[in-house]
C-alpha positions in Angstrom: -38.8 30.8 67.6 -41.8 32.7 65.9 -45.0 30.9 65.6 -44.4 30.6 61.8 -40.8 28.9 62.6 -42.5 26.7 65.3 -44.9 25.4 62.6 -42.2 24.8 59.9 -40.3 22.8 62.6 -43.4 20.7 63.6 -43.8 19.7 60.1 -40.1 18.9 59.5 -40.3 16.7 62.6 -43.5 15.0 61.5 -42.0 14.0 58.0 -38.6 13.2 59.6 -40.2 10.7 62.1 -43.1 9.4 60.0 -45.4 10.6 62.5 -48.7 11.0 60.5 -50.8 10.4 63.6 -50.2 13.7 65.4 -52.6 15.4 67.6 -53.7 18.5 65.6 -55.4 20.2 68.3 -52.5 20.0 70.6 -49.6 20.2 68.4 -50.5 22.6 65.5 -53.6 24.5 66.5 -51.8 26.4 69.2 -49.5 28.0 66.9 -52.1 29.2 64.5 -54.6 30.4 66.9 -53.7 33.9 66.8 -53.0 34.0 63.0 -55.1 36.4 61.2 -56.5 34.7 57.8 -56.3 38.1 56.1 -54.4 39.6 54.3 -53.7 36.2 52.4 -50.1 36.5 52.0 -48.7 35.3 55.6 -50.7 32.1 55.3 -49.9 31.5 51.8 -46.0 32.0 52.5 -46.2 29.5 55.4 -48.2 26.9 53.3 -45.5 27.2 50.6 -42.8 26.6 53.0 -44.6 23.6 54.6 -45.7 22.3 51.3 -42.1 22.2 50.1 -41.6 19.9 53.3 -44.7 17.6 52.6 -44.3 17.1 48.9 -41.1 15.1 49.4 -43.2 12.7 51.7 -46.6 12.3 49.7 -47.9 9.4 51.7 -47.4 11.2 55.0 -48.8 14.4 53.4 -52.1 12.8 52.6 -52.7 11.7 56.3 -51.4 15.1 57.8 -53.6 17.2 55.4 -56.6 14.9 56.3 -56.1 15.4 60.0 -55.7 19.4 59.5 -59.0 19.4 57.8 -60.6 17.7 60.6 -59.5 20.7 63.0 -62.0 22.8 64.6 -59.7 25.9 64.0 -60.5 27.8 60.8 -56.8 28.9 60.5 -55.7 25.2 60.3 -58.3 24.4 57.9 -57.2 27.5 55.7 -53.5 26.3 55.9 -54.6 22.8 54.7 -56.2 24.6 51.6 -52.8 26.1 50.8 -51.1 22.7 51.2 -53.6 21.1 49.1 -53.1 23.6 46.4 -49.4 22.9 46.2 -49.6 18.9 46.8 -52.4 18.6 44.2 -50.0 19.5 41.5 -48.7 15.9 41.3 -51.9 14.0 41.4 -54.8 16.3 41.3 -57.7 13.8 41.0 -56.7 12.3 44.3 -57.4 15.6 46.2 -60.5 16.9 44.7 -63.0 15.4 47.0 -61.0 17.0 49.9 -61.1 20.3 48.0 -64.7 20.2 47.5 -65.2 19.5 51.2 -63.3 22.7 52.1 -65.1 24.5 49.5 -68.3 23.8 51.5 -66.7 24.8 54.9 -68.9 26.6 57.3 -66.2 29.4 57.7 -66.3 31.8 54.9 -62.7 32.6 55.2 -61.9 28.9 54.7 -64.0 28.9 51.7 -61.9 31.7 50.2 -58.7 29.8 50.8 -60.5 26.7 49.2 -61.2 28.7 46.0 -57.4 29.8 45.8 -56.6 26.0 45.6 -57.0 26.6 42.0 -56.0 30.3 41.7 -53.0 32.6 41.2 -52.5 35.1 44.1 -49.5 37.1 43.8 -46.2 35.0 43.4 -48.2 31.9 44.6 -49.5 29.7 41.7 -52.4 27.4 42.3 -53.5 24.3 40.4 -54.7 26.1 37.3 -51.0 27.2 36.6 -50.1 23.4 36.2 -53.6 21.6 35.2 -55.6 24.3 33.6 -58.0 21.9 31.7 -58.4 19.7 34.6 -59.4 22.6 36.6 -62.0 23.7 34.3 -63.3 20.1 34.2 -63.6 19.8 38.0 -65.2 23.3 38.2 -67.8 22.6 35.6 -69.0 19.9 38.0 -68.8 22.5 40.9 -70.9 24.9 39.2 -73.8 22.6 39.3 -73.2 21.2 42.7 -75.9 20.7 45.2 -74.2 22.9 47.8 -74.6 26.6 47.1 -71.2 27.2 48.7 -69.4 24.9 46.4 -71.2 26.7 43.5 -70.1 29.9 44.7 -66.4 28.7 44.8 -66.4 28.6 41.1 -66.9 32.6 40.8 -63.6 33.0 42.6 -61.5 30.0 41.7 -59.8 31.4 38.6 -60.1 35.4 38.8 -56.4 35.7 39.9 -55.2 33.6 37.0 -57.6 35.2 34.5 -55.9 38.6 35.4 -52.7 37.1 34.3 -54.1 35.1 31.5 -56.9 37.3 30.0 -57.1 34.9 27.0 -59.1 32.5 29.1 -62.0 35.0 29.5 -64.4 33.6 27.0 -64.0 30.2 28.7 -64.3 31.3 32.2 -67.6 33.1 31.1 -68.9 30.0 29.7 -67.9 28.0 32.8 -69.9 30.6 35.0 -73.0 30.9 32.7 -75.1 28.4 34.5 -74.8 30.5 37.7 -77.0 33.3 36.1 -80.0 31.1 37.1 -78.7 30.2 40.4 -81.4 30.3 43.2 -78.9 31.5 45.7 -78.4 35.1 46.3 -74.8 34.4 47.7 -73.8 32.9 44.5 -75.4 35.5 42.2 -73.6 38.4 44.3 -70.3 36.5 43.8 -71.0 36.2 40.0 -71.5 39.9 39.7 -68.0 40.4 41.4 -66.5 37.8 38.9 -68.2 39.4 36.0 -67.0 42.9 37.0 -63.3 41.5 37.3 -63.4 40.2 33.8 -64.7 43.3 32.6 -61.8 45.2 33.9 -59.4 43.4 31.5 -62.1 42.5 28.6 -64.8 45.0 28.6 -66.1 44.0 25.1 -66.2 40.3 26.3 -68.7 41.2 29.3 -70.9 43.6 27.3 -71.2 40.8 24.5 -72.0 38.2 27.3 -74.7 40.5 28.7 -76.2 41.3 25.3 -76.3 37.6 24.5 -78.9 37.2 27.2 -80.9 40.2 26.8 -83.8 38.5 25.2 -84.2 35.7 27.9 -84.3 37.6 31.2 -85.6 36.7 34.8 -85.6 39.4 37.3 -82.7 37.7 39.0 -80.6 37.8 35.7 -81.7 41.4 35.3 -80.3 42.3 38.8 -77.0 40.5 38.2 -76.5 42.5 34.9 -77.4 45.8 36.3 -75.1 45.4 39.3 -72.4 44.2 37.0 -72.9 47.3 34.6 -73.1 49.8 37.5 -69.4 49.8 38.1 -66.3 51.8 37.2 -65.2 49.1 34.7 -67.6 50.4 32.2 -65.8 53.9 31.9 -65.4 54.9 28.3 -68.5 52.7 27.3 -71.3 54.7 29.0 -73.4 55.1 26.1 -73.6 51.3 25.7 -73.8 50.8 29.3 -76.8 53.1 29.7 -78.5 51.8 26.6 -78.4 48.2 28.2 -79.3 49.4 31.7 -82.4 51.1 30.0 -83.5 47.8 28.8 -83.0 46.1 31.9 -85.2 48.2 34.0 -84.9 48.9 37.6 -83.3 46.5 40.4 -85.9 44.3 42.1 -86.9 45.5 45.7 
């Protein structure tokens, strides 16, 4: 069998036997040790197959995912994120503390997968496809979280869903607005990425968002907006872009 087939077989055995107290490091980690976390698709596909098994045994699923989150192997924790995305469809509130824990993971790749708990990626639908209002409720708390890594997750949590459903654009920008004043450069750089992504679908919305804040600018906000506008999504609106850039002044050193 391939490593992926071995993983699926392991989870089938665990749920069949009711073996929730399995040794992650001994039984699961070896199959995932060589698995690359990018591109996303292989791990998402594996998580979808395993999730279809675990969702039939919800009590066992909670214990199994908790043990995976405790693994020292990033790939195992990333797979836990994918499983959580599927399992949380049925009782999302019971999984959000764990989702936040993964969003604050020390490994940046795991944090990427944690953001996708909410998001749409290709044919794989996250929590927003099933509980959009609840996702906004959770993320409105995360955007003010004490941990900058959790705040940063909000910038990436709904971008794939937005690209399929651009009508949420105004709501998404309203959610992210507090991050303009975030004290973390990591968060602000990811906010730039989010604003550019929204701009690709809704240019007028992002221009309006920038113009709304032109009278109350800190240097950090100026930098966010300059970096947001200095991008190909503004093509066709060069006159307006250049007018705003002139008001913003140069980037800080």
